[in-house]
C-alpha positions as a Markdown table, in Angstrom:
| # | Residue | x | y | z |
|---|---|---|---|---|
| 1 | Unk | 121.3 | 83.7 | 73.2 |
| 2 | Unk | 120.8 | 80.4 | 74.9 |
| 3 | Unk | 122.6 | 81.7 | 78.0 |
| 4 | Unk | 120.4 | 84.8 | 78.1 |
| 5 | Unk | 117.3 | 82.7 | 78.0 |
| 6 | Unk | 118.6 | 80.5 | 80.8 |
| 7 | Unk | 119.3 | 83.6 | 82.9 |
| 8 | Unk | 115.8 | 84.9 | 82.3 |
| 9 | Unk | 114.4 | 81.5 | 83.4 |
| 10 | Unk | 116.5 | 81.6 | 86.5 |
| 11 | Unk | 115.4 | 85.1 | 87.4 |
| 12 | Unk | 111.8 | 84.0 | 87.0 |
| 13 | Unk | 112.4 | 81.1 | 89.4 |
| 14 | Unk | 114.0 | 83.4 | 91.9 |
| 15 | Unk | 110.9 | 85.7 | 91.9 |
| 16 | Unk | 108.7 | 82.6 | 92.5 |
| 17 | Unk | 110.9 | 81.6 | 95.5 |
| 18 | Unk | 110.8 | 85.1 | 97.0 |
| 19 | Unk | 107.0 | 85.0 | 96.9 |
| 20 | Unk | 107.4 | 82.8 | 100.0 |
| 21 | Unk | 108.2 | 86.1 | 101.7 |
| 22 | Unk | 105.0 | 87.9 | 100.6 |
| 23 | Unk | 103.0 | 86.1 | 103.2 |
| 24 | Unk | 99.9 | 88.3 | 103.4 |
| 25 | Unk | 98.9 | 88.3 | 107.0 |
| 26 | Unk | 95.2 | 87.7 | 106.3 |
| 27 | Unk | 96.0 | 84.6 | 104.2 |
| 28 | Unk | 98.3 | 83.3 | 107.0 |
| 29 | Unk | 95.6 | 83.7 | 109.7 |
| 30 | Unk | 93.1 | 82.0 | 107.4 |
| 31 | Unk | 95.3 | 79.0 | 107.0 |
| 32 | Unk | 95.9 | 78.8 | 110.7 |
| 33 | Unk | 92.2 | 78.9 | 111.4 |
| 34 | Unk | 91.5 | 76.3 | 108.8 |
| 35 | Unk | 94.1 | 74.0 | 110.3 |
| 36 | Unk | 92.6 | 74.3 | 113.8 |
| 37 | Unk | 89.2 | 73.3 | 112.4 |
| 38 | Unk | 90.7 | 70.2 | 110.8 |
| 39 | Unk | 92.3 | 69.2 | 114.0 |
| 40 | Unk | 89.1 | 69.6 | 116.0 |
| 41 | Unk | 87.2 | 67.6 | 113.4 |
| 42 | Unk | 89.7 | 64.7 | 113.8 |
| 43 | Unk | 89.2 | 64.8 | 117.6 |
| 44 | Unk | 85.4 | 64.7 | 117.3 |
| 45 | Unk | 85.8 | 61.6 | 115.3 |
| 46 | Unk | 87.7 | 60.0 | 118.2 |
| 47 | Unk | 91.3 | 59.9 | 119.1 |
| 48 | Unk | 93.7 | 58.2 | 121.5 |
| 49 | Unk | 95.3 | 59.9 | 124.5 |
| 50 | Unk | 98.5 | 60.7 | 122.6 |
| 51 | Unk | 96.5 | 62.2 | 119.7 |
| 52 | Unk | 94.6 | 64.4 | 122.1 |
| 53 | Unk | 97.8 | 65.6 | 123.7 |
| 54 | Unk | 99.4 | 66.3 | 120.2 |
| 55 | Unk | 96.3 | 68.1 | 119.1 |
| 56 | Unk | 96.2 | 70.2 | 122.3 |
| 57 | Unk | 99.8 | 71.3 | 121.8 |
| 58 | Unk | 99.2 | 72.1 | 118.1 |
| 59 | Unk | 96.1 | 74.2 | 118.9 |
| 60 | Unk | 97.9 | 76.0 | 121.7 |
| 61 | Unk | 100.9 | 76.9 | 119.5 |
| 62 | Unk | 98.5 | 78.0 | 116.7 |
| 63 | Unk | 96.6 | 80.2 | 119.1 |
| 64 | Unk | 99.8 | 82.1 | 119.9 |
| 65 | Unk | 100.9 | 82.3 | 116.3 |
| 66 | Unk | 97.5 | 83.5 | 115.2 |
| 67 | Unk | 97.6 | 86.3 | 117.8 |
| 68 | Unk | 101.1 | 87.2 | 116.6 |
| 69 | Unk | 100.1 | 87.6 | 113.0 |
| 70 | Unk | 96.7 | 89.2 | 113.6 |
| 71 | Unk | 97.9 | 91.8 | 116.2 |
| 72 | Unk | 101.5 | 92.3 | 115.1 |
| 73 | Unk | 103.1 | 90.8 | 118.1 |
| 74 | Unk | 106.4 | 88.9 | 118.0 |
| 75 | Unk | 107.6 | 85.9 | 120.1 |
| 76 | Unk | 110.8 | 84.0 | 120.5 |
| 77 | Unk | 110.9 | 80.2 | 120.7 |
| 78 | Unk | 111.5 | 80.6 | 124.5 |
| 79 | Unk | 108.5 | 82.9 | 124.9 |
| 80 | Unk | 106.2 | 80.3 | 123.3 |
| 81 | Unk | 107.4 | 77.6 | 125.6 |
| 82 | Unk | 106.9 | 79.8 | 128.7 |
| 83 | Unk | 103.4 | 80.6 | 127.5 |
| 84 | Unk | 102.4 | 77.1 | 128.8 |
| 85 | Unk | 105.3 | 75.2 | 130.3 |
| 86 | Unk | 103.1 | 72.7 | 132.1 |
| 87 | Unk | 101.7 | 71.6 | 128.8 |
| 88 | Unk | 104.9 | 71.4 | 126.8 |
| 89 | Unk | 107.1 | 70.3 | 129.7 |
| 90 | Unk | 110.3 | 71.3 | 127.8 |
| 91 | Unk | 111.2 | 73.7 | 125.0 |
| 92 | Unk | 112.1 | 71.0 | 122.5 |
| 93 | Unk | 108.4 | 69.9 | 122.5 |
| 94 | Unk | 107.0 | 73.4 | 121.8 |
| 95 | Unk | 109.7 | 73.8 | 119.1 |
| 96 | Unk | 108.6 | 70.6 | 117.5 |
| 97 | Unk | 105.0 | 71.8 | 117.2 |
| 98 | Unk | 106.0 | 75.2 | 115.9 |
| 99 | Unk | 107.9 | 73.3 | 113.1 |
| 100 | Unk | 104.7 | 71.2 | 112.5 |
| 101 | Unk | 102.6 | 74.4 | 112.1 |
| 102 | Unk | 105.0 | 75.8 | 109.5 |
| 103 | Unk | 104.4 | 72.7 | 107.5 |
| 104 | Unk | 100.6 | 72.8 | 108.0 |
| 105 | Unk | 100.2 | 76.4 | 106.9 |
| 106 | Unk | 103.2 | 76.4 | 104.4 |
| 107 | Unk | 104.7 | 79.5 | 106.0 |
| 108 | Unk | 108.2 | 80.1 | 107.5 |
| 109 | Unk | 108.2 | 80.8 | 111.2 |
| 110 | Unk | 109.6 | 84.2 | 110.6 |
| 111 | Unk | 106.4 | 85.2 | 108.8 |
| 112 | Unk | 104.5 | 83.9 | 111.8 |
| 113 | Unk | 106.4 | 86.5 | 113.8 |
| 114 | Unk | 108.5 | 84.0 | 115.6 |
| 115 | Unk | 111.9 | 85.6 | 115.8 |
| 116 | Unk | 115.4 | 84.8 | 117.1 |
| 117 | Unk | 118.4 | 86.8 | 118.1 |
| 118 | Unk | 120.2 | 88.2 | 115.0 |
| 119 | Unk | 123.2 | 86.0 | 114.2 |
| 120 | Unk | 124.3 | 87.1 | 110.7 |
| 121 | Unk | 126.5 | 90.1 | 109.9 |
| 122 | Unk | 127.3 | 91.9 | 106.7 |
| 123 | Unk | 129.9 | 94.4 | 105.6 |
| 124 | Unk | 130.3 | 95.9 | 102.1 |
| 125 | Unk | 129.4 | 98.8 | 99.8 |
| 126 | Unk | 125.7 | 98.0 | 99.8 |
| 127 | Unk | 122.7 | 100.1 | 100.7 |
| 128 | Unk | 119.5 | 98.4 | 101.6 |
| 129 | Unk | 116.3 | 100.4 | 101.5 |
| 130 | Unk | 112.8 | 99.4 | 102.5 |
| 131 | Unk | 109.9 | 100.3 | 104.9 |
| 132 | Unk | 109.2 | 99.5 | 108.5 |
| 133 | Unk | 107.3 | 96.3 | 109.2 |
| 134 | Unk | 104.1 | 96.8 | 111.2 |
| 135 | Unk | 100.5 | 97.8 | 111.1 |
| 136 | Unk | 100.9 | 101.6 | 111.2 |
| 137 | Unk | 99.4 | 103.5 | 108.3 |
| 138 | Unk | 102.5 | 105.6 | 107.7 |
| 139 | Unk | 105.5 | 103.4 | 107.8 |
| 140 | Unk | 108.8 | 105.1 | 107.7 |
| 141 | Unk | 111.4 | 104.4 | 105.1 |
| 142 | Unk | 114.5 | 102.5 | 106.4 |
| 143 | Unk | 117.9 | 102.9 | 104.9 |
| 144 | Unk | 120.8 | 100.6 | 105.9 |
| 145 | Unk | 124.3 | 101.4 | 104.8 |
| 146 | Unk | 126.4 | 98.2 | 105.2 |
| 147 | Unk | 129.6 | 100.3 | 105.2 |
| 148 | Unk | 128.4 | 102.7 | 107.9 |
| 149 | Unk | 131.1 | 104.0 | 110.3 |
| 150 | Unk | 128.7 | 103.3 | 113.1 |
| 151 | Unk | 128.7 | 99.5 | 112.3 |
| 152 | Unk | 132.4 | 99.1 | 111.5 |
| 153 | Unk | 132.5 | 95.5 | 112.6 |
| 154 | Unk | 129.5 | 94.5 | 110.5 |
| 155 | Unk | 125.8 | 95.3 | 110.3 |
| 156 | Unk | 123.4 | 92.8 | 112.0 |
| 157 | Unk | 121.2 | 90.8 | 109.6 |
| 158 | Unk | 118.0 | 91.1 | 111.6 |
| 159 | Unk | 115.2 | 88.5 | 111.5 |
| 160 | Unk | 112.9 | 91.4 | 110.8 |
| 161 | Unk | 114.8 | 92.1 | 107.6 |
| 162 | Unk | 113.8 | 88.6 | 106.4 |
| 163 | Unk | 110.1 | 89.4 | 106.5 |
| 164 | Unk | 110.4 | 92.4 | 104.2 |
| 165 | Unk | 113.2 | 90.9 | 102.0 |
| 166 | Unk | 111.0 | 90.8 | 98.9 |
| 167 | Unk | 110.2 | 94.6 | 99.1 |
| 168 | Unk | 113.8 | 95.7 | 99.7 |
| 169 | Unk | 115.8 | 97.7 | 97.2 |
| 170 | Unk | 119.6 | 97.0 | 96.9 |
| 171 | Unk | 122.0 | 99.5 | 95.5 |
| 172 | Unk | 125.8 | 99.4 | 95.4 |
| 173 | Unk | 128.3 | 102.3 | 95.4 |
| 174 | Unk | 131.1 | 100.3 | 93.7 |
| 175 | Unk | 131.2 | 97.3 | 91.3 |
| 176 | Unk | 131.0 | 94.1 | 93.3 |
| 177 | Unk | 133.6 | 91.5 | 92.1 |
| 178 | Unk | 132.9 | 88.9 | 94.8 |
| 179 | Unk | 130.9 | 88.0 | 97.9 |
| 180 | Unk | 132.8 | 86.0 | 100.6 |
| 181 | Unk | 130.9 | 84.0 | 103.2 |
| 182 | Unk | 132.9 | 83.4 | 106.3 |
| 183 | Unk | 131.9 | 80.6 | 108.7 |
| 184 | Unk | 133.5 | 82.0 | 111.8 |
| 185 | Unk | 132.9 | 85.4 | 113.4 |
| 186 | Unk | 136.5 | 85.5 | 114.6 |
| 187 | Unk | 137.8 | 85.4 | 111.0 |
| 188 | Unk | 135.1 | 87.9 | 109.9 |
| 189 | Unk | 136.3 | 90.4 | 112.6 |
| 190 | Unk | 140.0 | 89.8 | 111.8 |
| 191 | Unk | 139.4 | 90.5 | 108.1 |
| 192 | Unk | 137.6 | 93.8 | 108.9 |
| 193 | Unk | 140.3 | 94.9 | 111.4 |
| 194 | Unk | 142.9 | 94.1 | 108.7 |
| 195 | Unk | 141.2 | 96.4 | 106.2 |
| 196 | Unk | 140.1 | 93.6 | 103.9 |
| 197 | Unk | 137.8 | 95.7 | 101.8 |
| 198 | Unk | 140.5 | 98.3 | 101.0 |
| 199 | Unk | 142.7 | 95.6 | 99.7 |
| 200 | Unk | 140.1 | 95.1 | 96.9 |
| 201 | Unk | 139.1 | 98.7 | 96.5 |
| 202 | Unk | 135.8 | 98.1 | 98.3 |
| 203 | Unk | 134.7 | 95.7 | 95.5 |
| 204 | Unk | 133.5 | 92.9 | 97.8 |
| 205 | Unk | 130.9 | 92.0 | 100.4 |
| 206 | Unk | 131.6 | 89.9 | 103.5 |
| 207 | Unk | 128.9 | 87.9 | 105.2 |
| 208 | Unk | 128.9 | 85.6 | 108.3 |
| 209 | Unk | 126.2 | 83.7 | 110.2 |
| 210 | Unk | 128.7 | 83.0 | 113.0 |
| 211 | Unk | 128.5 | 79.2 | 112.6 |
| 212 | Unk | 125.6 | 77.3 | 111.1 |
| 213 | Unk | 123.6 | 79.6 | 108.9 |
| 214 | Unk | 120.2 | 81.0 | 109.9 |
| 215 | Unk | 117.4 | 81.6 | 107.4 |
| 216 | Unk | 117.7 | 85.5 | 107.4 |
| 217 | Unk | 121.4 | 85.3 | 106.5 |
| 218 | Unk | 120.8 | 82.7 | 103.8 |
| 219 | Unk | 117.9 | 84.7 | 102.4 |
| 220 | Unk | 119.9 | 87.9 | 102.2 |
| 221 | Unk | 122.7 | 86.0 | 100.5 |
| 222 | Unk | 120.2 | 84.5 | 98.1 |
| 223 | Unk | 118.9 | 88.0 | 97.2 |
| 224 | Unk | 122.5 | 89.1 | 96.5 |
| 225 | Unk | 123.1 | 86.1 | 94.2 |
| 226 | Unk | 120.0 | 87.0 | 92.2 |
| 227 | Unk | 120.6 | 90.8 | 92.3 |
| 228 | Unk | 124.3 | 90.9 | 91.3 |
| 229 | Unk | 125.6 | 90.3 | 87.8 |
| 230 | Unk | 126.2 | 86.7 | 86.7 |
| 231 | Unk | 130.0 | 87.0 | 86.7 |
| 232 | Unk | 130.1 | 88.0 | 90.4 |
| 233 | Unk | 132.0 | 85.3 | 92.4 |
| 234 | Unk | 130.5 | 83.7 | 95.5 |
| 235 | Unk | 133.0 | 82.0 | 97.8 |
| 236 | Unk | 132.9 | 80.4 | 101.3 |
| 237 | Unk | 135.7 | 80.1 | 103.8 |
| 238 | Unk | 135.0 | 77.3 | 106.3 |
| 239 | Unk | 136.8 | 75.0 | 108.7 |
| 240 | Unk | 138.7 | 72.1 | 107.1 |
| 241 | Unk | 136.5 | 69.4 | 108.6 |
| 242 | Unk | 133.2 | 67.6 | 108.1 |
| 243 | Unk | 131.3 | 70.3 | 110.0 |
| 244 | Unk | 132.7 | 73.2 | 108.0 |
| 245 | Unk | 131.7 | 71.2 | 104.9 |
| 246 | Unk | 128.2 | 70.7 | 106.2 |
| 247 | Unk | 127.8 | 74.4 | 106.8 |
| 248 | Unk | 128.9 | 75.1 | 103.2 |
| 249 | Unk | 126.4 | 72.5 | 101.9 |
| 250 | Unk | 123.5 | 74.1 | 103.8 |
| 251 | Unk | 124.2 | 77.4 | 102.0 |
| 252 | Unk | 124.4 | 75.6 | 98.7 |
| 253 | Unk | 121.4 | 73.3 | 98.9 |
| 254 | Unk | 119.5 | 74.1 | 102.1 |
| 255 | Unk | 119.5 | 72.0 | 105.2 |
| 256 | Unk | 118.4 | 68.4 | 105.7 |
| 257 | Unk | 115.7 | 69.3 | 108.2 |
| 258 | Unk | 112.9 | 68.7 | 105.7 |
| 259 | Unk | 111.4 | 72.1 | 106.3 |
| 260 | Unk | 109.3 | 72.7 | 103.2 |
| 261 | Unk | 110.9 | 76.1 | 102.3 |
| 262 | Unk | 114.4 | 75.2 | 103.4 |
| 263 | Unk | 115.9 | 74.8 | 99.9 |
| 264 | Unk | 114.1 | 77.9 | 98.6 |
| 265 | Unk | 117.0 | 80.1 | 99.4 |
| 266 | Unk | 119.9 | 78.0 | 98.3 |
| 267 | Unk | 123.0 | 79.4 | 96.5 |
| 268 | Unk | 124.3 | 76.7 | 94.1 |
| 269 | Unk | 127.0 | 79.0 | 92.7 |
| 270 | Unk | 128.8 | 79.2 | 96.0 |
| 271 | Unk | 132.3 | 77.8 | 95.7 |
| 272 | Unk | 135.0 | 76.8 | 98.3 |
| 273 | Unk | 138.1 | 78.8 | 99.1 |
| 274 | Unk | 140.4 | 75.8 | 98.7 |
| 275 | Unk | 143.4 | 75.3 | 100.9 |
| 276 | Unk | 146.5 | 73.3 | 100.0 |
| 277 | Unk | 146.9 | 69.7 | 101.3 |
| 278 | Unk | 147.8 | 69.6 | 105.0 |
| 279 | Unk | 151.3 | 68.4 | 104.2 |
| 280 | Unk | 151.9 | 71.5 | 102.1 |
| 281 | Unk | 150.5 | 73.8 | 104.7 |
| 282 | Unk | 152.9 | 72.3 | 107.3 |
| 283 | Unk | 155.9 | 72.3 | 104.9 |
| 284 | Unk | 155.3 | 76.0 | 104.1 |
| 285 | Unk | 154.9 | 76.8 | 107.8 |
| 286 | Unk | 151.3 | 78.0 | 107.3 |
| 287 | Unk | 150.0 | 75.9 | 110.1 |
| 288 | Unk | 151.5 | 74.3 | 113.2 |
| 289 | Unk | 151.4 | 70.5 | 113.5 |
| 290 | Unk | 149.8 | 70.8 | 117.0 |
| 291 | Unk | 146.7 | 72.5 | 115.4 |
| 292 | Unk | 146.2 | 69.5 | 113.0 |
| 293 | Unk | 144.2 | 66.5 | 114.2 |
| 294 | Unk | 143.4 | 63.0 | 112.7 |
| 295 | Unk | 139.8 | 62.6 | 111.6 |
| 296 | Unk | 137.7 | 59.7 | 112.8 |
| 297 | Unk | 135.9 | 57.1 | 110.6 |
| 298 | Unk | 132.6 | 58.8 | 111.5 |
| 299 | Unk | 133.9 | 62.1 | 110.2 |
| 300 | Unk | 135.1 | 60.5 | 107.0 |
| 301 | Unk | 131.5 | 59.1 | 106.6 |
| 302 | Unk | 130.1 | 62.6 | 107.1 |
| 303 | Unk | 132.4 | 64.0 | 104.4 |
| 304 | Unk | 131.4 | 61.2 | 102.0 |
| 305 | Unk | 127.6 | 61.8 | 102.7 |
| 306 | Unk | 127.9 | 65.5 | 102.1 |
| 307 | Unk | 129.9 | 65.0 | 99.0 |
| 308 | Unk | 127.2 | 62.6 | 97.7 |
| 309 | Unk | 124.6 | 65.2 | 98.4 |
| 310 | Unk | 126.5 | 67.8 | 96.4 |
| 311 | Unk | 127.2 | 65.5 | 93.5 |
| 312 | Unk | 123.5 | 64.4 | 93.2 |
| 313 | Unk | 122.1 | 67.9 | 93.3 |
| 314 | Unk | 120.4 | 69.0 | 90.0 |
| 315 | Unk | 120.8 | 72.7 | 91.0 |
| 316 | Unk | 124.7 | 72.7 | 91.0 |
| 317 | Unk | 126.6 | 73.1 | 87.7 |
| 318 | Unk | 129.1 | 70.5 | 86.6 |
| 319 | Unk | 131.9 | 73.0 | 87.0 |
| 320 | Unk | 130.9 | 73.7 | 90.6 |
| 321 | Unk | 130.5 | 70.0 | 91.3 |
| 322 | Unk | 134.0 | 69.4 | 90.0 |
| 323 | Unk | 135.4 | 72.0 | 92.5 |
| 324 | Unk | 133.5 | 70.6 | 95.4 |
| 325 | Unk | 134.4 | 67.1 | 94.5 |
| 326 | Unk | 138.1 | 68.0 | 94.5 |
| 327 | Unk | 137.7 | 69.8 | 97.8 |
| 328 | Unk | 136.0 | 66.8 | 99.4 |
| 329 | Unk | 138.4 | 64.2 | 98.0 |
| 330 | Unk | 141.4 | 66.1 | 99.3 |
| 331 | Unk | 139.8 | 66.1 | 102.8 |
| 332 | Unk | 139.3 | 62.4 | 102.6 |
| 333 | Unk | 142.9 | 61.7 | 101.4 |
| 334 | Unk | 144.5 | 64.0 | 104.0 |
| 335 | Unk | 142.5 | 62.4 | 106.8 |
| 336 | Unk | 143.3 | 65.4 | 108.8 |
| 337 | Unk | 141.2 | 68.4 | 110.1 |
| 338 | Unk | 141.9 | 71.9 | 111.4 |
| 339 | Unk | 140.1 | 75.1 | 112.2 |
| 340 | Unk | 140.6 | 77.7 | 109.5 |
| 341 | Unk | 141.7 | 80.4 | 111.9 |
| 342 | Unk | 144.8 | 78.3 | 112.7 |
| 343 | Unk | 146.4 | 79.3 | 109.3 |
| 344 | Unk | 149.2 | 81.7 | 110.1 |
| 345 | Unk | 148.5 | 85.3 | 108.9 |
| 346 | Unk | 145.3 | 84.1 | 107.4 |
| 347 | Unk | 144.4 | 87.6 | 106.3 |
| 348 | Unk | 147.4 | 87.9 | 104.0 |
| 349 | Unk | 147.1 | 84.3 | 102.8 |
| 350 | Unk | 143.4 | 84.8 | 101.9 |
| 351 | Unk | 144.0 | 88.1 | 100.1 |
| 352 | Unk | 146.7 | 86.4 | 98.0 |
| 353 | Unk | 144.4 | 83.4 | 97.2 |
| 354 | Unk | 141.5 | 85.6 | 96.1 |
| 355 | Unk | 143.7 | 87.9 | 94.0 |
| 356 | Unk | 145.0 | 84.8 | 92.2 |
| 357 | Unk | 141.4 | 83.6 | 91.7 |
| 358 | Unk | 140.3 | 87.0 | 90.3 |
| 359 | Unk | 143.1 | 87.0 | 87.8 |
| 360 | Unk | 142.3 | 83.6 | 86.4 |
């Protein structure tokens, strides 16, 4: 009974988080206009040369984003920089002011129609249904089959999918036992070529962001974590180093960028696919010694810092913390690193590991 009440509370929280995606366009434009007025009032009251420059950049960016939202246009980060390169001088400056605007108006940049190239990919027995995003009165229904024969190497997780995430309907044509997040696109493709889904009777979903996760991929993964039954397993396969660990931590807790919505789509139930100690891998000829490298003191510090973040999180269960603690401590003790695709016959090894986990 207590567990059921806890699940209901968690479901309620997830709905609140997904409200970030509602982002009514009129409300967003109103917040942009209000922020511009505040900036102008500050300038009227006097400001230094640097304050005037900062305000000019902010207003310039807000003008572009206001047009985007009001007229249904979309821009990339590069488009915004080239809108006024003499003002921004380099793209990192325009990017900085875009980030400031998202804080000011409390709206993710994707809802301000700032898009990037699709990075994430998904493959599994999942159908996503929704409607086209736009201002036309009669929007067509869109249906994405994530096992389509036309997207045999994975369906792109479009930034446009993120904007309509809250209104999407998910349906599955087989029971999902687990979701596997794969750090590297090379491993993702190798698993698909090997027929990974058939090994588990199409009872799994594979996702990759091809390196560090982007917000659309994390939001889709978050939706899956809320939509699927509680007993569905969520695992991540990442490189055996501080950078792979950092990528996993971003999925679990959000990034360290300080973006106000960054932790809204975290997946605390995500667990590691643990590998044996390096000495055992070499002994069992699962990895060649020339693919294993010593880690530096800086890398050890990064592992410790990420471990401390995981252990101090209030969102992660004690059971999950225990697994991540064991994983981090093993990396520290090994003082070795390797890329996960260096494991010999990784497809067969991974299938064996997951079958063992499912039978526990």
